[in-house]
C-alpha positions in Angstrom: 25.2 49.3 156.7 23.9 48.2 153.3 20.1 47.5 153.4 19.2 44.3 151.5 15.8 43.0 150.7 15.5 39.7 148.8 12.2 39.1 147.2 11.2 35.6 146.0 8.5 32.9 146.2 7.7 31.5 149.7 9.2 28.0 149.3 12.5 26.2 149.7 14.1 26.0 146.3 14.3 27.8 143.0 16.5 30.6 141.8 16.3 32.6 145.0 17.3 29.9 147.4 21.1 29.9 146.8 21.2 33.6 147.7 19.1 33.1 150.8 21.4 30.3 151.9 24.6 32.4 151.2 23.3 35.4 153.2 22.4 33.1 156.1 25.6 31.2 156.1 27.6 34.5 155.9 25.6 36.1 158.7 24.6 39.0 156.4 21.5 40.9 157.6 18.7 41.0 155.0 15.0 41.2 154.7 13.7 37.9 153.4 10.6 39.0 151.6 8.5 36.0 150.5 5.2 35.9 148.6 2.7 33.2 147.6 2.5 32.0 144.0 -0.9 33.6 143.7 0.7 37.0 144.3 3.2 36.8 141.6 1.1 38.6 139.0 1.0 41.6 141.2 4.7 41.4 142.3 6.0 41.1 138.7 4.4 44.5 137.8 7.1 46.3 139.7 9.9 43.8 139.3 12.7 44.5 136.8 12.0 42.5 133.7 8.9 41.2 135.4 10.8 38.4 137.1 12.1 37.2 140.5 14.2 37.0 142.5 15.0 40.6 143.0 17.4 42.2 145.4 17.0 45.7 146.7 20.4 47.2 147.6 19.9 50.4 149.5 16.7 50.9 147.5 18.1 50.0 144.1 16.3 47.1 142.5 18.5 44.4 140.9 17.5 41.4 138.9 19.1 38.2 137.5 19.5 35.4 140.0 23.1 34.5 139.3 24.2 38.1 139.5 22.4 38.4 142.8 23.9 35.1 144.1 27.4 36.2 143.1 27.0 39.6 144.8 25.7 38.2 148.1 28.3 35.4 147.8 31.0 38.1 147.9 29.3 39.7 150.9 29.2 36.4 152.7 32.7 35.3 151.8 31.4 32.5 149.6 32.8 33.6 146.3 36.5 33.1 145.3 38.9 36.0 145.3 41.3 34.2 142.9 40.3 34.9 139.3 40.6 31.3 138.1 38.7 29.8 141.0 36.0 32.5 140.4 35.9 31.3 136.8 35.4 27.7 137.9 32.6 28.9 140.2 30.9 30.9 137.5 31.1 28.0 135.0 29.2 25.8 137.4 26.6 28.6 138.1 26.0 29.0 134.4 25.8 25.2 133.7 23.2 24.7 136.4 21.2 27.8 135.1 21.2 26.3 131.6 19.8 23.0 133.1 17.3 24.9 135.1 16.0 26.7 132.0 15.5 23.3 130.3 13.5 22.0 133.2 11.6 25.2 133.5 10.4 24.9 129.9 8.3 21.9 131.0 6.4 23.9 133.5 2.9 24.8 132.3 2.6 21.5 130.4 0.1 18.9 131.4 -0.9 15.3 130.7 1.0 13.5 128.0 2.8 16.6 126.9 4.4 17.0 130.4 5.2 13.3 130.5 6.9 13.4 127.1 8.9 16.5 127.9 10.1 15.3 131.3 10.9 11.8 130.0 13.1 13.3 127.3 14.8 15.5 129.9 15.5 12.5 132.2 16.8 10.4 129.3 19.2 12.9 127.7 19.9 16.5 128.8 19.8 16.0 132.5 22.1 13.0 132.6 24.5 15.1 130.4 24.5 18.0 132.9 24.8 15.6 135.8 27.7 13.8 134.3 29.5 17.0 133.5 29.0 18.4 137.0 30.3 15.1 138.6 33.4 15.3 136.4 34.0 18.9 137.6 33.4 18.0 141.3 35.8 15.0 141.1 38.4 17.0 139.2 38.6 19.6 142.0 38.9 17.2 144.9 35.4 15.6 145.1 34.1 17.8 148.0 33.6 21.3 146.5 33.4 22.7 143.0 35.9 25.6 143.4 38.4 27.1 145.7 38.7 24.0 147.9 35.8 25.2 150.1 32.1 25.9 150.2 31.1 28.5 147.6 28.0 29.7 145.9 28.7 27.1 143.2 28.0 24.3 145.8 24.8 26.1 146.9 23.5 26.5 143.4 24.1 22.8 142.7 22.7 21.8 146.0 19.4 23.6 145.5 19.0 22.4 141.9 19.7 18.7 142.7 17.4 18.8 145.7 14.7 19.9 143.4 15.4 16.9 141.0 15.5 14.5 143.9 12.4 15.8 145.7 9.7 13.9 143.9 7.8 17.1 143.2 8.8 17.0 139.5 6.4 14.6 137.9 8.1 12.1 135.6 11.6 12.9 136.9 12.8 9.8 138.8 13.9 10.6 142.3 17.0 8.4 141.8 18.1 10.2 138.7 21.0 11.9 140.4 22.1 8.8 142.3 22.0 6.7 139.2 23.8 9.0 136.9 26.1 10.9 139.3 26.5 9.2 142.7 29.2 11.7 143.7 26.6 14.5 143.3 24.1 12.7 145.5 26.8 12.5 148.1 27.6 16.2 147.6 23.9 17.1 148.3 23.9 15.0 151.5 27.2 16.6 152.6 26.1 20.2 151.9 22.8 19.5 153.7 24.7 18.7 156.8 26.5 22.1 156.9 25.6 23.4 160.4 24.4 26.8 159.1 22.2 25.1 156.5 20.8 22.7 159.1 20.0 25.7 161.3 18.4 27.6 158.4 15.9 24.9 157.6 15.3 24.0 161.2 14.2 27.6 161.9 11.3 27.2 159.5 10.2 24.0 161.2 10.1 25.8 164.5 8.2 28.7 163.0 5.7 26.3 161.6 
């Protein structure tokens, strides 16, 4: 059996969460190696390109979150086998990653600089991405982004949108998604009710 170790920050969200969810949903055994933000400086010294998440596959360290998510998606049966449906899935992954990069650029800012950057994001780029994602969702049936079933595209969108709606991003309105793309807000709610996802998050509440 392939030995998998996924290393990422100890919180729900971010670039490592779609892979965690996929592995859990697919019942794929893996070591969920989590670390505190304070430990990142040390972790990054041995991480490929100095970034996380990383995935150890039988001792081989792999980087790049979407590559990791796609790989574990295949293991979990959550990535399309049909070439065109896989393309649709990849398109969504990349669009969400592009949006994530734009939001990430505001981290590290404070005060008025942070407010200005986030306000601009909420007024322009984010609604553009949300609108496009909603169009894609509705064009493919309104329930899933590709293959007519749950795929890693849905998980990537789910994690990203939960972050936008969480209230943890200062100056990003919690109703931004609902206002600009109500079908996406419904998508988040629907995916959150997936039994395996409910079980996944409930397990952390019990542990706490």
